[in-house]
C-alpha distance (Angstrom), angle and dihedral (degrees) to the residues before:
residue distance angle dihedral
M1 . . .
R2 3.77 . .
I3 3.87 114.9 .
T4 3.77 114.2 -149.4
G5 3.75 130.4 -162.8
D6 3.86 94.2 -103.5
G7 3.79 92.2 56.8
T8 3.83 95.1 -106.0
T9 3.81 123.7 122.1
G10 3.81 130.3 -133.3
G11 3.69 146.8 115.6
T12 3.81 129.3 60.1
P13 3.82 125.8 -44.4
V14 3.82 121.1 -124.1
R15 3.83 88.0 -114.1
S16 3.78 114.1 14.8
G17 3.72 114.2 -109.6
T18 3.77 96.6 -9.4
G19 3.87 105.6 60.6
P20 2.91 147.6 -168.8
Y21 3.82 90.5 -162.2
P22 3.85 121.8 -144.9
L23 3.79 113.0 -134.8
H24 3.76 100.4 -149.6
G25 3.80 122.5 -148.0
G26 3.71 125.4 -119.1
A27 3.71 139.4 104.0
V28 3.81 111.4 -33.3
G29 3.78 113.2 -121.3
S30 3.74 121.5 -107.8
A31 3.81 94.4 -113.3
R32 3.73 111.4 101.6
R33 3.80 130.7 -170.6
Q34 3.75 110.9 -97.1
P35 3.84 119.0 -122.3
E36 3.70 111.2 -86.8
S37 3.76 112.1 -96.3
T38 3.74 121.9 -106.0
P39 3.77 114.7 -129.9
V40 3.76 118.3 -133.3
G41 3.73 114.0 -116.4
P42 3.79 144.8 128.9
V43 3.76 114.2 -51.3
D44 3.76 94.4 -127.6
A45 3.86 94.1 50.9
D46 3.80 120.2 109.0
P47 3.86 106.3 -89.2
A48 3.74 118.8 -115.2
P49 3.80 116.1 -123.4
E50 3.78 92.2 -98.9
Q51 3.74 90.2 56.5
V52 3.79 93.8 60.4
G53 3.83 125.0 81.5
Y54 3.79 132.3 -176.4
R55 3.79 126.1 -140.8
G56 3.76 121.7 -126.6
P57 3.87 99.1 -94.5
T58 3.81 90.8 49.2
A59 3.84 92.6 49.4
C60 3.88 89.2 48.8
A61 3.80 92.6 51.4
A62 3.82 93.6 47.9
A63 3.85 94.5 43.2
G64 3.85 95.6 42.3
I65 3.77 95.4 -123.1
T66 3.79 135.7 122.6
Y67 3.79 124.1 -106.8
R68 3.77 89.5 -117.1
Q69 3.80 89.4 59.6
L70 3.78 92.4 46.3
D71 3.87 91.5 50.9
Y72 3.78 93.5 45.9
W73 3.82 94.1 48.1
A74 3.79 89.5 49.6
R75 3.82 95.5 48.3
T76 3.77 92.1 46.7
G77 3.84 93.8 47.6
L78 3.82 94.6 -117.2
V79 3.87 94.2 121.7
E80 3.76 115.1 0.9
P81 3.81 124.2 -177.6
S82 3.78 109.4 -99.6
V83 3.84 95.7 -163.5
R84 3.85 100.1 52.5
A85 3.78 133.4 -14.9
A86 3.79 121.8 -145.6
Y87 3.79 112.8 -100.0
G88 3.85 107.7 -171.5
S89 3.69 127.2 -37.6
G90 3.84 97.4 -56.8
T91 3.80 95.4 66.8
Q92 3.76 135.1 64.1
R93 3.80 130.2 -147.8
L94 3.80 117.6 -108.1
Y95 3.73 119.8 -154.7
S96 3.78 127.7 -161.0
F97 3.77 125.4 -132.7
R98 3.80 90.0 -102.9
D99 3.87 89.7 52.2
V100 3.82 89.9 54.9
V101 3.75 92.2 50.6
V102 3.82 89.6 50.2
L103 3.82 90.4 48.3
K104 3.81 91.0 56.5
I105 3.80 92.2 45.5
V106 3.82 90.8 52.2
K107 3.80 90.9 52.4
R108 3.81 90.9 53.4
F109 3.72 92.5 49.6
L110 3.76 93.4 48.5
D111 3.78 92.2 47.1
T112 3.85 90.0 56.2
G113 3.86 94.2 47.6
V114 3.84 101.6 -107.5
A115 3.77 110.7 164.3
L116 3.78 113.6 -96.2
Q117 3.84 91.2 -128.9
N118 3.81 90.4 59.4
I119 3.80 91.2 45.3
R120 3.85 89.2 55.9
T121 3.73 90.4 52.0
A122 3.78 92.2 48.3
V123 3.79 91.4 48.6
Q124 3.80 91.2 52.9
H125 3.81 89.6 48.8
L126 3.81 92.7 51.8
H127 3.80 90.8 50.7
D128 3.76 91.1 51.1
R129 3.79 94.6 52.3
D130 3.78 124.3 87.0
L131 3.83 111.7 -98.3
A132 3.82 90.8 -119.9
D133 3.82 88.8 56.5
L134 3.69 93.9 62.9
E135 3.79 95.2 67.2
R136 3.84 92.0 63.6
M137 3.80 97.0 41.7
T138 3.82 130.5 105.3
L139 3.82 120.6 -168.4
M140 3.85 114.8 -152.4
S141 3.76 127.1 -171.7
D142 3.73 138.5 -174.9
G143 3.85 90.0 -167.4
A144 3.76 92.7 -98.3
T145 3.85 102.9 55.8
V146 3.75 133.8 24.9
Y147 3.76 119.2 -141.4
E148 3.80 132.5 -163.1
C149 3.82 117.5 -136.6
T150 3.75 124.3 -174.6
S151 3.85 99.3 179.0
P152 3.84 138.0 38.9
D153 3.87 88.6 -114.9
Q154 3.80 90.4 61.7
V155 3.77 91.4 49.6
V156 3.83 90.3 51.2
S157 3.82 90.5 46.5
L158 3.78 91.0 56.6
L159 3.81 94.3 44.9
Q160 3.78 91.9 50.5
G161 3.82 90.8 48.6
G162 3.81 90.7 51.0
Q163 3.86 92.0 -119.8
G164 3.77 97.3 112.0
V165 3.79 119.2 61.8
F166 3.80 98.0 146.8
G167 3.77 129.9 35.9
I168 3.85 136.8 -171.1
A169 3.74 117.0 -162.6
V170 3.75 100.2 -149.2
G171 3.79 92.4 -158.8
V172 3.82 91.1 60.4
V173 3.75 90.6 50.5
W174 3.80 89.0 47.9
R175 3.76 90.4 55.3
D176 3.82 93.3 44.7
V177 3.85 89.8 53.3
Q178 3.73 91.2 43.5
S179 3.86 92.4 54.1
A180 3.83 91.6 45.8
L181 3.77 94.0 51.1
S182 3.73 92.4 47.9
Q183 3.78 85.5 70.2
L184 3.73 96.2 45.9
H185 3.77 141.3 65.8
G186 3.75 126.3 -91.1
E187 3.78 130.2 -173.0
R188 3.79 127.0 -130.0
V189 3.81 106.6 -124.3
D190 3.84 97.8 -146.9
T191 3.81 99.6 45.8
G192 3.87 105.5 18.7
E193 3.78 88.3 -124.9
T194 3.84 114.4 157.7
L195 3.76 114.3 -120.8
V196 3.75 113.4 -152.8
G197 3.76 116.3 -138.8
H198 3.73 91.1 -14.9
N199 3.88 116.5 -176.8
P200 3.81 105.2 -155.4
T201 3.82 92.8 -151.2
D202 3.78 96.0 51.3
E203 3.76 92.4 91.1
L204 3.82 91.3 46.3
A205 3.79 89.3 54.4
A206 3.75 92.2 47.0
R207 3.75 90.2 50.4
R208 3.75 91.7 53.1
N209 3.82 92.0 48.9
R210 3.78 91.9 51.0
A211 3.80 90.3 48.4
G212 3.77 89.7 50.4
């Protein structure tokens, strides 16, 4: 599967059937991922990750970016808050855990000189994938194209072919953001309650333990 900038698929994969998959540059399609749904439950229950948002300064601290970068990326549509956009001076943007991970990845790509057009395509791809998929994903780039790898063999294949000179292990970025947010404040989407030192994946881990 070849992933193009407009969200369609076609062409020939780098390695048939196994990837890695090139994420081609181009104008990002108009379709955007809808905000994650908020499950209905008791107000005093522990919020699920999708019920927690992070204000701009918190997102900046966890992603290692400046507020000017955050504001510019939101205004230009590079990385927009999926929980709540800012409407006028009386509201503040709220970013999801996934958004913060994407912010940190964008910064790393920009720091290494990856073309903005390719970064936009990669951002759209990250938003379209399931949250659980991100932990296993590696993004490689030769500066001109961004590739998705989901196994060490695919990373080696790109390196041997000279196509991958820079890589981001999304799972490592995930854990860095997770650790940073565990020391910062979140905000419960349904009630506006401030959550002190809220780790967005604590509830996910608790669910897995209960299921096991």
